[in-house]
C-alpha positions as CSV (number, residue, x, y, z in Angstrom):
1,M,2.3,-49.7,12.0
2,K,5.1,-47.3,12.9
3,L,7.7,-49.3,10.9
4,R,5.5,-49.3,7.8
5,F,5.1,-45.5,8.1
6,A,8.8,-45.0,8.4
7,A,9.4,-47.1,5.3
8,V,7.0,-44.9,3.3
9,L,9.0,-41.9,4.4
10,L,12.2,-43.4,3.2
11,L,10.9,-44.5,-0.2
12,P,11.9,-41.3,-2.1
13,C,15.5,-41.4,-0.9
14,G,16.8,-41.5,-4.5
15,L,15.2,-38.0,-5.1
16,A,17.3,-34.9,-4.9
17,H,17.3,-33.5,-1.4
18,A,15.2,-30.4,-0.7
19,E,16.6,-27.1,0.6
20,P,16.2,-27.1,4.4
21,R,13.3,-24.9,5.5
22,I,13.1,-22.4,8.3
23,T,9.9,-23.0,10.3
24,Q,8.3,-21.6,13.4
25,N,8.5,-22.8,17.0
26,D,5.5,-23.2,19.4
27,F,5.9,-19.6,20.8
28,G,6.4,-17.9,17.4
29,G,9.7,-17.1,15.8
30,A,12.1,-19.4,13.9
31,G,12.9,-22.5,15.9
32,L,12.3,-26.1,16.7
33,L,9.4,-26.8,19.1
34,Q,9.7,-25.3,22.6
35,T,13.1,-23.8,21.8
36,P,14.4,-21.1,19.4
37,T,17.2,-21.5,16.9
38,A,19.7,-18.9,15.5
39,R,18.0,-19.1,12.1
40,M,16.2,-16.1,10.6
41,A,13.5,-16.0,8.1
42,P,14.2,-13.9,5.0
43,A,13.6,-10.2,5.4
44,G,10.0,-9.3,4.8
45,E,8.6,-12.6,6.2
46,L,5.3,-12.5,8.1
47,S,4.1,-15.6,10.0
48,V,0.8,-16.0,11.8
49,N,0.9,-19.0,14.2
50,A,-1.6,-20.9,16.3
51,N,-1.0,-24.1,18.3
52,R,-2.2,-26.0,21.3
53,T,-0.1,-27.8,23.9
54,D,-2.3,-28.5,27.0
55,P,-2.9,-26.3,29.0
56,Y,-1.5,-23.6,26.7
57,S,-3.1,-22.2,23.5
58,R,-0.7,-19.8,21.8
59,Y,-1.4,-17.3,19.1
60,S,1.5,-15.3,17.6
61,V,2.6,-13.1,14.8
62,S,6.3,-13.0,13.8
63,L,7.8,-10.3,11.6
64,Q,11.2,-10.2,10.0
65,P,11.8,-6.4,9.3
66,L,15.6,-7.0,8.7
67,D,17.5,-10.1,7.7
68,W,19.2,-10.0,11.2
69,L,16.2,-9.0,13.3
70,E,13.2,-11.0,14.3
71,G,10.2,-9.7,16.3
72,S,7.1,-11.5,17.6
73,F,4.1,-10.7,19.6
74,R,2.0,-13.4,21.2
75,Y,-1.1,-14.2,23.2
76,T,-1.1,-17.2,25.4
77,A,-4.3,-18.6,26.8
78,I,-3.6,-20.5,30.1
79,T,-6.8,-22.5,29.7
80,N,-6.9,-24.0,33.2
81,R,-6.6,-20.7,35.0
82,P,-9.4,-18.0,35.0
83,Y,-8.6,-14.4,34.0
84,G,-10.1,-13.2,37.3
85,S,-13.3,-13.4,39.3
86,E,-16.4,-14.7,37.5
87,A,-17.9,-11.2,37.9
88,L,-15.0,-9.7,36.0
89,S,-14.5,-12.1,33.1
90,G,-17.0,-14.9,33.4
91,S,-15.5,-18.2,32.1
92,Q,-12.6,-16.4,30.2
93,S,-9.2,-18.1,30.7
94,Y,-6.1,-16.1,31.7
95,K,-4.5,-14.3,28.7
96,D,-0.8,-13.5,28.7
97,K,0.6,-10.9,26.3
98,A,4.2,-10.8,25.3
99,V,6.7,-9.3,22.8
100,D,9.9,-11.2,21.7
101,A,13.0,-10.2,19.9
102,K,16.0,-12.0,18.4
103,V,19.1,-10.5,16.9
104,R,21.7,-12.3,14.7
105,L,25.2,-11.8,16.1
106,W,27.2,-13.9,13.6
107,H,26.4,-15.2,10.2
108,E,27.2,-18.8,9.5
109,S,30.4,-19.5,7.5
110,H,32.1,-22.6,6.4
111,W,33.6,-23.2,9.8
112,A,31.7,-20.9,12.2
113,P,28.0,-21.4,13.2
114,E,25.2,-18.9,13.0
115,V,24.9,-17.2,16.5
116,A,21.9,-15.2,17.8
117,L,20.9,-13.5,21.0
118,G,17.2,-13.5,21.9
119,F,14.7,-12.2,24.5
120,R,11.4,-13.8,25.1
121,D,8.6,-11.8,26.7
122,I,10.6,-8.6,27.0
123,G,7.5,-6.4,26.9
124,G,4.8,-8.5,28.6
125,T,4.0,-9.8,32.0
126,G,7.2,-11.8,32.4
127,L,5.4,-15.1,32.9
128,F,7.4,-16.7,30.1
129,S,10.4,-14.4,30.1
130,S,13.7,-15.8,29.0
131,E,17.0,-14.8,27.5
132,F,19.3,-17.0,25.4
133,F,22.3,-17.4,23.2
134,V,21.9,-20.0,20.5
135,A,24.1,-21.3,17.7
136,N,23.2,-23.3,14.5
137,K,25.3,-25.2,12.1
138,R,24.0,-26.9,9.0
139,F,25.3,-30.2,7.6
140,D,23.6,-31.2,4.4
141,N,19.9,-31.7,5.3
142,F,20.5,-31.6,9.1
143,D,20.5,-28.3,11.0
144,F,21.9,-28.6,14.5
145,S,21.2,-26.0,17.3
146,A,22.7,-25.6,20.8
147,G,22.2,-22.8,23.3
148,I,22.1,-21.6,26.8
149,A,19.0,-20.0,28.4
150,W,18.0,-18.1,31.5
151,G,14.4,-17.9,32.7
152,Y,11.6,-19.9,31.3
153,I,13.5,-21.8,28.6
154,G,16.2,-22.7,31.2
155,N,14.0,-23.3,34.2
156,R,15.7,-26.6,34.9
157,G,18.8,-24.7,36.1
158,D,21.6,-27.1,35.0
159,F,24.4,-25.2,36.6
160,D,25.3,-22.0,38.6
161,N,25.2,-18.8,36.6
162,P,28.7,-17.9,35.3
163,L,27.7,-14.2,35.6
164,G,27.6,-14.8,39.3
165,Y,31.4,-14.3,39.4
166,V,30.8,-10.8,38.1
167,S,28.1,-10.0,40.7
168,N,26.1,-12.1,43.1
169,R,22.9,-10.4,41.9
170,F,23.0,-12.7,38.9
171,D,22.6,-15.8,41.2
172,T,18.9,-15.3,41.7
173,R,16.1,-14.3,39.3
174,P,13.4,-12.0,40.6
175,A,9.7,-13.0,40.3
176,L,7.9,-11.0,37.6
177,E,4.2,-11.4,37.2
178,G,1.6,-9.1,35.7
179,T,3.8,-5.9,35.4
180,G,3.7,-5.5,31.7
181,D,7.0,-3.6,32.0
182,V,10.3,-4.2,30.2
183,N,11.9,-7.0,32.3
184,S,15.4,-5.7,32.2
185,G,15.9,-6.2,36.0
186,A,15.7,-10.0,35.4
187,Y,17.9,-10.3,32.4
188,F,20.5,-13.2,32.5
189,R,19.7,-13.8,36.2
190,G,19.2,-17.2,37.9
191,K,20.6,-20.6,37.0
192,P,20.7,-21.3,33.2
193,S,20.2,-24.5,31.3
194,L,21.5,-25.9,28.1
195,F,19.1,-26.7,25.2
196,G,19.4,-27.8,21.6
197,G,18.2,-30.1,18.9
198,V,18.2,-30.8,15.2
199,S,15.8,-30.4,12.3
200,Y,15.9,-32.7,9.3
201,Q,14.6,-31.8,5.8
202,T,13.4,-35.1,4.4
203,P,13.8,-35.9,0.7
204,W,10.1,-35.1,0.4
205,D,10.3,-31.3,0.3
206,R,6.9,-31.0,2.0
207,L,8.0,-32.7,5.2
208,S,10.6,-31.8,7.8
209,L,11.2,-33.5,11.2
210,K,12.4,-32.0,14.5
211,L,14.0,-33.3,17.6
212,E,15.0,-31.2,20.6
213,F,16.3,-31.3,24.1
214,E,14.7,-28.5,26.1
215,G,16.0,-26.8,29.2
216,N,12.7,-26.4,31.0
217,D,11.6,-29.0,33.6
218,Y,8.1,-27.6,34.0
219,K,8.4,-27.3,37.8
220,N,8.0,-23.5,37.9
221,E,5.2,-22.9,35.5
222,P,3.2,-19.6,35.5
223,K,0.1,-19.3,37.8
224,D,1.4,-22.3,39.8
225,N,0.4,-24.8,37.1
226,E,1.4,-28.3,37.9
227,I,2.7,-29.9,34.7
228,K,4.3,-33.3,34.5
229,Q,7.3,-33.8,32.3
230,D,8.2,-37.5,31.5
231,S,11.0,-36.6,29.1
232,P,12.9,-33.4,28.1
233,I,13.1,-34.7,24.6
234,N,10.4,-33.5,22.1
235,L,9.7,-34.9,18.7
236,G,7.8,-33.2,15.9
237,A,7.1,-32.8,12.2
238,V,6.1,-29.9,9.9
239,F,4.1,-30.5,6.8
240,K,4.0,-27.9,4.1
241,V,0.4,-27.9,2.8
242,T,1.0,-25.0,0.4
243,D,3.7,-22.4,0.0
244,S,1.8,-20.3,2.6
245,I,0.5,-22.9,5.1
246,D,2.4,-25.3,7.4
247,L,0.8,-27.9,9.7
248,S,2.8,-29.0,12.8
249,A,2.4,-31.9,15.1
250,A,4.6,-33.0,18.0
251,W,4.9,-35.2,21.1
252,E,6.2,-33.0,23.9
253,R,7.2,-33.6,27.6
254,G,7.0,-37.3,26.8
255,N,3.3,-37.2,27.5
256,T,1.5,-34.4,25.6
257,A,0.5,-33.8,22.0
258,M,1.0,-30.5,20.2
259,F,-0.9,-29.4,17.0
260,G,-0.4,-26.2,15.2
261,V,-0.8,-24.2,12.0
262,T,1.3,-21.4,10.5
263,F,0.2,-19.0,7.7
264,H,3.1,-17.1,6.2
265,T,4.1,-14.9,3.4
266,N,7.0,-12.7,2.4
267,F,6.4,-9.1,1.4
268,V,9.7,-8.8,-0.4
269,S,9.8,-12.0,-2.5
270,R,6.0,-12.4,-3.1
271,K,4.5,-11.1,-6.3
272,A,1.5,-8.8,-6.2
273,P,-1.6,-10.1,-8.1
274,A,-1.7,-9.2,-11.8
275,K,-3.8,-6.1,-12.2
276,T,-6.4,-7.7,-14.4
277,Y,-9.0,-4.9,-13.6
278,D,-6.7,-2.0,-14.5
279,P,-7.3,-0.4,-17.9
280,T,-4.8,-1.4,-20.6
281,P,-2.0,1.2,-21.1
282,E,-2.2,3.1,-24.3
283,P,0.1,1.8,-27.1
284,L,2.6,4.2,-28.5
285,P,1.9,5.4,-32.0
286,A,4.1,4.5,-35.0
287,K,4.9,8.2,-35.3
288,A,4.0,11.3,-33.4
289,P,0.8,13.2,-34.4
290,T,1.2,16.2,-36.6
291,T,-1.5,18.2,-35.0
292,S,-0.4,21.6,-33.7
293,M,-0.6,22.3,-30.0
294,E,-3.5,24.6,-30.4
295,Q,-5.5,21.9,-32.2
296,V,-5.1,19.2,-29.5
297,N,-8.3,18.2,-27.7
298,W,-6.9,18.9,-24.3
299,A,-10.2,18.0,-22.6
300,D,-9.9,14.5,-24.0
301,V,-6.2,14.3,-23.0
302,S,-7.3,15.3,-19.4
303,R,-10.0,12.6,-19.4
304,R,-7.6,9.9,-20.5
305,L,-5.0,11.0,-18.0
306,Q,-7.6,10.4,-15.2
307,Q,-9.1,7.2,-16.5
308,N,-5.8,5.5,-17.6
309,A,-3.0,7.2,-15.6
310,G,-5.0,8.1,-12.5
311,Y,-4.2,11.8,-12.5
312,K,-7.0,14.3,-11.7
313,V,-5.7,17.0,-13.9
314,E,-5.5,20.6,-12.7
315,R,-3.8,22.1,-15.7
316,I,-1.6,21.4,-18.7
317,S,1.2,23.8,-19.7
318,Q,4.1,24.1,-22.1
319,R,7.6,25.5,-21.5
320,D,9.6,25.5,-24.7
321,S,9.9,21.8,-25.7
322,E,8.6,20.5,-22.4
323,L,5.0,19.6,-21.8
324,I,3.9,19.8,-18.1
325,V,0.9,18.1,-16.5
326,Y,-0.2,19.3,-13.0
327,G,-2.4,16.8,-11.2
328,E,-3.2,14.7,-8.2
329,Q,-2.7,11.0,-8.4
330,Q,-5.8,9.1,-7.3
331,R,-5.3,5.5,-8.4
332,Y,-1.7,4.1,-8.7
333,F,0.3,3.4,-5.6
334,H,3.5,3.2,-7.6
335,S,4.2,6.7,-9.1
336,S,6.5,5.2,-11.7
337,K,3.5,3.3,-13.2
338,A,1.4,6.4,-13.3
339,V,4.1,8.5,-14.9
340,G,4.7,5.9,-17.6
341,R,1.0,5.7,-18.4
342,A,0.8,9.5,-18.5
343,S,3.8,9.7,-20.9
344,R,2.1,7.2,-23.3
345,I,-1.0,9.3,-23.4
346,L,1.0,12.5,-24.0
347,D,3.1,10.8,-26.7
348,N,-0.1,9.8,-28.4
349,S,-1.4,13.4,-28.3
350,V,1.3,15.9,-29.2
351,N,3.6,16.5,-32.1
352,D,7.4,16.3,-32.4
353,D,7.9,19.8,-31.0
354,I,7.8,18.3,-27.5
355,D,11.0,16.5,-26.3
356,W,10.2,16.2,-22.5
357,F,7.2,15.1,-20.5
358,T,6.9,16.4,-16.9
359,V,4.3,15.4,-14.4
360,V,3.9,17.6,-11.3
361,N,2.3,15.6,-8.5
362,K,0.1,17.5,-6.1
363,R,-1.8,16.6,-3.0
364,Y,-4.6,18.9,-2.0
365,D,-2.8,21.5,-4.1
366,L,0.5,21.0,-2.2
367,P,3.2,20.7,-5.0
368,L,5.3,17.7,-4.0
369,E,7.6,16.6,-6.8
370,E,7.9,16.9,-10.5
371,T,9.1,13.9,-12.6
372,S,10.6,14.6,-16.1
373,L,11.6,12.0,-18.7
374,P,12.9,12.4,-22.2
375,R,10.3,11.5,-24.8
376,Q,12.7,9.8,-27.3
377,T,14.4,7.6,-24.7
378,F,11.0,6.6,-23.3
379,R,9.8,5.5,-26.8
380,E,13.0,3.5,-27.3
381,V,12.6,1.7,-24.0
382,I,8.9,0.9,-24.6
383,N,9.8,-0.4,-28.1
384,N,12.7,-2.5,-26.6
385,E,15.3,-0.6,-28.6
386,E,17.1,0.6,-25.4
387,P,17.5,-1.0,-22.0
388,L,15.5,0.3,-19.1
389,E,18.7,1.6,-17.5
390,A,19.0,4.2,-20.2
391,L,15.6,5.8,-19.1
392,H,16.6,5.4,-15.4
393,R,19.7,7.5,-16.0
394,T,17.9,10.3,-17.8
395,T,14.7,10.5,-15.7
396,E,14.7,13.4,-13.2
397,I,12.8,13.9,-10.0
398,N,13.0,17.5,-8.7
399,P,11.1,19.6,-6.1
400,A,8.0,21.1,-7.7
401,M,8.8,24.8,-8.5
402,P,6.9,27.6,-10.3
403,H,7.9,28.0,-14.0
404,N,7.5,30.6,-16.7
405,E,5.2,28.6,-18.9
406,K,2.2,28.8,-21.2
407,T,-1.1,27.3,-19.9
408,L,-2.7,25.2,-22.6
409,Y,-5.7,23.8,-20.6
410,T,-7.3,24.2,-17.2
411,E,-9.6,21.5,-15.8
412,A,-12.7,22.6,-13.9
413,P,-12.4,21.2,-10.3
414,Q,-14.5,18.3,-9.2
415,H,-16.0,19.2,-5.9
416,F,-17.7,16.1,-4.5
417,S,-16.5,12.5,-4.3
418,Y,-17.5,9.4,-2.2
419,G,-16.8,5.8,-1.6
420,V,-18.1,2.7,0.3
421,G,-16.2,-0.1,1.9
422,L,-16.0,-2.7,4.7
423,G,-14.6,-1.7,8.1
424,F,-13.1,-3.9,10.8
425,K,-12.3,-3.2,14.5
426,Q,-10.8,-5.6,17.0
427,N,-9.9,-5.6,20.7
428,V,-8.1,-8.5,22.1
429,G,-6.2,-9.5,25.3
430,G,-8.5,-8.3,28.0
431,P,-10.8,-10.4,30.2
432,D,-13.5,-10.2,27.5
433,G,-11.4,-12.2,25.1
434,L,-11.3,-11.5,21.3
435,L,-13.8,-8.7,20.4
436,Y,-14.5,-7.7,16.8
437,Q,-16.8,-5.7,14.6
438,F,-17.5,-5.6,10.9
439,S,-19.1,-2.4,9.6
440,A,-20.3,-0.9,6.4
441,D,-18.3,2.4,5.9
442,A,-19.2,5.3,3.7
443,D,-16.7,8.1,3.2
444,A,-17.2,11.4,1.4
445,E,-15.2,14.5,0.5
446,Y,-16.2,18.0,-0.7
447,R,-13.5,20.3,-2.0
448,F,-14.4,24.0,-1.7
449,N,-11.2,24.7,-3.7
450,R,-8.2,22.6,-4.4
451,N,-6.6,23.0,-0.9
452,T,-9.7,23.5,1.3
453,W,-11.9,20.4,1.8
454,W,-14.4,18.7,4.1
455,S,-14.2,15.0,4.8
456,G,-16.6,12.7,6.6
457,L,-17.0,9.0,7.5
458,L,-20.2,7.2,8.5
459,S,-19.9,3.7,9.9
460,A,-22.9,1.3,10.3
461,N,-22.5,-2.0,12.3
462,L,-23.0,-5.2,10.4
463,V,-21.9,-7.9,12.9
464,N,-20.0,-7.8,16.2
465,N,-19.7,-9.6,19.5
466,F,-19.5,-6.5,21.7
467,D,-22.3,-7.9,23.9
468,K,-19.3,-9.7,25.6
469,F,-17.6,-6.3,26.2
470,V,-18.2,-5.6,29.9
471,Y,-14.8,-4.7,31.3
472,D,-13.6,-1.1,31.9
473,A,-9.9,-1.0,32.8
474,P,-9.0,1.0,35.9
475,S,-7.1,4.2,35.4
476,G,-5.4,6.9,37.5
477,L,-5.6,9.4,34.6
478,P,-8.4,11.1,32.8
479,R,-10.3,8.5,30.7
480,V,-9.2,9.5,27.3
481,R,-8.9,5.9,25.8
482,T,-10.1,3.5,28.5
483,D,-13.8,4.4,27.8
484,L,-13.3,2.4,24.6
485,R,-16.2,0.0,25.6
486,Q,-18.7,2.8,25.7
487,Y,-17.6,4.2,22.3
488,L,-17.9,0.8,20.7
489,T,-21.2,-0.4,22.2
490,T,-23.4,2.8,22.6
491,S,-24.5,3.1,19.0
492,N,-24.7,0.9,15.9
493,T,-24.2,3.9,13.6
494,T,-21.3,6.2,14.3
495,M,-19.6,9.2,12.7
496,P,-15.8,8.8,13.3
497,L,-14.9,11.8,11.1
498,F,-16.4,15.1,10.2
499,Q,-13.6,17.5,9.5
500,L,-12.8,20.7,7.6
501,S,-9.1,21.1,6.5
502,H,-6.9,23.7,4.6
503,A,-3.3,23.0,3.5
504,E,-0.7,25.3,1.9
505,Q,2.9,25.3,0.8
506,L,4.3,28.2,2.9
507,D,7.8,28.2,1.4
508,K,9.9,25.9,-0.9
509,D,10.3,23.3,1.9
510,L,7.7,24.4,4.4
511,Y,4.1,23.1,4.5
512,G,1.2,24.0,6.8
513,M,-2.3,22.8,7.6
514,V,-5.2,23.9,9.8
515,Y,-8.2,21.8,10.6
516,G,-11.2,21.5,12.8
517,G,-14.3,19.4,13.5
518,Y,-14.8,15.8,14.7
519,L,-11.2,14.7,14.3
520,E,-11.5,11.0,15.4
521,S,-14.0,8.7,17.1
522,M,-13.3,10.1,20.6
523,F,-12.3,13.7,20.2
524,A,-13.4,16.9,18.4
525,G,-11.5,20.2,18.2
526,V,-9.3,22.5,16.2
527,G,-5.6,22.3,15.4
528,A,-2.7,23.3,13.1
529,E,0.4,21.5,11.8
530,V,3.6,22.7,10.1
531,L,6.3,20.5,8.5
532,F,9.8,21.5,7.3
533,R,10.9,18.9,4.7
534,P,14.1,20.1,2.9
535,T,14.6,18.8,-0.6
536,G,17.3,16.2,-0.9
537,E,17.7,15.7,2.8
538,R,17.0,12.5,4.8
539,W,15.4,14.3,7.7
540,S,12.4,16.6,8.4
541,L,10.9,18.4,11.4
542,G,7.2,19.0,12.2
543,A,5.0,20.3,14.9
544,D,1.3,20.2,15.7
545,L,-0.9,21.9,18.3
546,N,-4.5,21.0,19.1
547,W,-7.3,22.0,21.4
548,V,-9.7,19.1,21.6
549,R,-12.8,18.1,23.6
550,Q,-14.1,14.6,24.3
551,R,-17.0,13.4,22.1
552,D,-20.1,11.7,23.4
553,F,-20.1,7.9,23.4
554,D,-22.5,7.6,20.4
555,Q,-20.1,9.5,18.2
556,G,-22.7,11.9,17.1
557,F,-22.4,15.7,17.4
558,A,-22.6,16.0,21.2
559,L,-19.5,16.6,23.3
560,R,-18.5,15.8,26.9
561,D,-16.9,18.0,29.5
562,Y,-13.3,16.9,29.2
563,S,-11.0,19.1,27.1
564,V,-7.2,19.4,26.7
565,V,-4.5,21.2,24.7
566,T,-2.2,18.6,23.1
567,G,0.6,18.7,20.6
568,H,4.1,17.5,19.7
569,I,7.3,18.5,18.0
570,T,8.4,15.5,15.9
571,G,11.7,14.9,14.2
572,Y,12.1,12.3,11.3
573,T,15.3,10.9,10.1
574,D,16.5,8.0,8.0
575,L,18.6,5.3,9.8
576,P,20.8,2.5,8.4
577,F,19.1,-0.6,6.9
578,D,16.3,1.4,5.3
579,T,14.7,2.3,8.6
580,L,13.0,5.5,9.7
581,A,13.0,7.0,13.2
582,A,10.4,9.4,14.4
583,V,10.9,11.0,17.8
584,S,8.0,13.1,19.2
585,V,8.1,15.3,22.3
586,G,5.0,17.0,23.8
587,R,1.8,16.7,25.7
588,Y,-0.7,13.8,25.4
589,L,-4.4,13.6,25.6
590,A,-4.5,12.8,29.4
591,G,-2.3,15.9,30.1
592,D,0.8,13.9,30.6
593,W,4.1,15.1,29.0
594,G,6.6,12.8,27.4
595,T,8.4,11.3,24.4
596,T,7.4,8.7,21.7
597,V,10.0,6.8,19.8
598,D,8.8,5.1,16.6
599,I,11.2,2.9,14.5
600,S,9.9,1.5,11.2
601,R,11.2,-0.3,8.1
602,E,9.6,0.2,4.7
603,F,10.2,-2.4,1.9
604,F,10.5,-1.6,-1.8
605,N,6.8,-2.4,-2.3
606,G,5.5,0.0,0.4
607,V,4.9,-2.5,3.1
608,R,5.9,-0.9,6.4
609,V,6.7,-2.7,9.7
610,G,7.2,-0.6,12.9
611,A,7.2,-0.4,16.7
612,W,6.7,2.4,19.1
613,A,7.2,3.1,22.8
614,T,6.1,6.1,24.8
615,I,7.4,7.3,28.2
616,T,5.5,10.1,29.9
617,T,5.2,11.9,33.3
618,A,2.4,9.5,34.2
619,S,3.7,7.1,36.9
620,S,3.4,3.4,36.7
621,A,0.6,3.5,39.3
622,E,-1.3,6.1,37.3
623,Y,-0.8,4.3,34.0
624,G,-1.8,0.9,35.4
625,E,-0.9,-2.5,34.0
626,G,1.7,-2.2,31.2
627,S,3.5,0.7,32.9
628,F,4.0,2.6,29.6
629,D,2.5,2.7,26.1
630,K,4.0,0.4,23.4
631,G,3.0,-1.5,20.4
632,L,3.7,-2.8,16.9
633,Y,2.1,-2.0,13.6
634,L,2.0,-3.3,10.0
635,S,0.9,-1.2,7.1
636,I,0.2,-3.0,3.8
637,P,-0.8,-1.3,0.5
638,F,-4.0,-2.9,-0.8
639,D,-2.1,-2.7,-4.2
640,E,-0.1,-5.7,-2.9
641,M,-3.2,-7.8,-2.4
642,M,-5.7,-6.8,-5.1
643,S,-6.2,-7.3,-8.8
644,M,-6.8,-3.6,-9.3
645,S,-4.5,-0.7,-8.5
646,T,-5.4,1.4,-5.5
647,M,-3.6,3.9,-3.2
648,R,-5.4,2.7,0.0
649,R,-3.6,0.9,2.8
650,A,-4.5,-1.7,5.4
651,N,-3.2,-0.6,8.8
652,L,-2.9,-3.3,11.5
653,V,-1.9,-2.1,15.0
654,W,-1.2,-4.3,18.0
655,A,-0.9,-2.8,21.5
656,P,-0.9,-5.1,24.4
657,L,-3.3,-2.9,26.4
658,T,-5.6,0.1,26.0
659,R,-4.5,2.7,28.5
660,D,-4.8,6.5,29.0
661,G,-1.1,7.4,29.4
662,G,0.8,8.3,26.3
663,A,-2.4,8.5,24.2
664,R,-2.2,10.7,21.1
665,L,-4.8,12.2,18.9
666,S,-5.5,10.0,15.9
667,R,-5.7,12.4,13.0
668,S,-6.7,11.3,9.5
669,Y,-4.4,13.8,7.6
670,Q,-0.8,14.3,8.6
671,L,1.7,16.4,6.5
672,H,4.5,13.9,6.7
673,S,2.6,11.1,5.1
674,M,0.9,13.5,2.7
675,T,4.4,14.6,1.4
676,D,6.1,11.2,1.3
677,S,6.5,11.3,-2.5
678,R,9.0,14.2,-2.2
679,E,11.8,11.7,-1.5
680,G,11.5,9.7,-4.7
681,D,12.7,6.5,-3.1
682,M,9.6,4.5,-4.0
683,F,9.8,5.8,-7.6
684,Y,13.3,4.6,-8.3
685,R,12.9,1.3,-6.3
686,N,10.0,0.4,-8.6
687,F,11.2,2.1,-11.7
688,E,10.5,-0.9,-13.9
689,K,6.8,-0.3,-13.5
690,I,7.2,2.8,-15.8
691,T,6.7,0.4,-18.7
692,E,3.4,-1.2,-17.4
């Protein structure tokens, strides 16, 4: 039977060889089975992995924010060990939480291999922590890897630690279990082992095979697990079901089967769905209308600008040969697409006296940026008479400034708006296992004027498993977040938001906002924020100050006794590799003082990947398991996933634990995100959408 199967695999040998594929290992991250490789997925790759190798069930998400940096976070269920006492967690198995990172040190060349440095379990309990150097070299359809590892991957301990010649502290590796801290005190300590292997891309592009020699002998498993290893050689295969789904199977330790599945996509290379539910852009006329500016039906122009270009018009003005539209974009995530559609509508509506179209984008009456394009060049590009580059060179983005102009039309404000949607909440990693809720959400907004508004959100439970939510984490601080269970289980209908806000442009580069009400699901209060965002600079500075009081568990109008003054000064700056750093200093909800560092990468299509860490005056004992606040997040524009244009986002946040230390107020409106379009980066990166 085995020989006949092998013959079938060899039948297509006359076919052209497929390009070798980069696949995930058992733990998450590019690799073989139990071991990592130096390979990196393309920038923008997201992989969701699940596999089973008795007694471990592993669930991980791997992200590739940069072409040389890989990050993963993972839950491991040790299914033959309980989370705790039966009174605490019932029959729940032990859950380990971990964060991994891998950095490319050297790119493969004709002679030199690819080299990477990696850390497994750097921000978890340390049960599977490991550090490694690994190199890869590709020969035709074979990709060979070899490395050296300390910790879990190198538990066999093949030889004495070479770093022991530097200091004898490297000779022994300290035991780390359950701390949740960064395990820097154990890095590169203890006896290391060698590991390596090879992957083979078969002539059938759907199938790749793996063979590895691992450095773990399974004699020092977490939680004193007794696992038998008959062989350090593992064999496996990966089958590509579709471009987005991989199935894996392997024979590991010489005695145990592994089965797994990986779902993956790439936010850089993938194409967003065709916008089949968007209105068709207006075609350009053969020649401009001859109607005078006084005879134009501006009310009809305003209606078309909203329905087709997404702009809720405030007013339309003229300055010499320039026509200016002031409005707030409410549909299109990519401003270039909105400006192009608005220009088509204006070109269809006004005579040849107008040479320039300018759109001033506003957000709650905050003037953000004005985009101006030459009418004639725009027409020539749309009619394929000039290349897109000609329009790119002549289109201008400038800070929105007051002009001496003639107002042609003013739109009456629309006061009330509302929407409905599906909400999702999850909590995972505690003794209660995976908890979830789907809800029906209704949001509403009433604008008293263009920059003063009320906003509210009502959430009604549809389905959840919160009946399993019985555990309240211990805390040495005021319970500002660890009362999560009560907030999720007390009422089936909640009011997460009921807020009054007012925003203003205080100076050319200075914005301000005041707000009050029920600001989030756990806190109500009042606050203010200012932001200095200079035009043309890659940095900004903001500050917020809030007095808040804890809300009742049912998230109605009642309040509890706890109150606190909280606020931060935050600096934002661009870093190399299209990354953004935000550093906040201030006071947190539990009264602790400290600093939060947030590093993120935004891709050309608006997908953002980031991580944060917070260190405060709260001691490790006060904070509890985890020692400090940290987490990862992924923000995806719905525009990338839907067949209709929208400005909404899906925000996915992963924090290993819910704790009170380093907890910040979760505000719905923040000036930095409200003024993002001032930079113009997204406009130029997606400039081709101006023709859509």
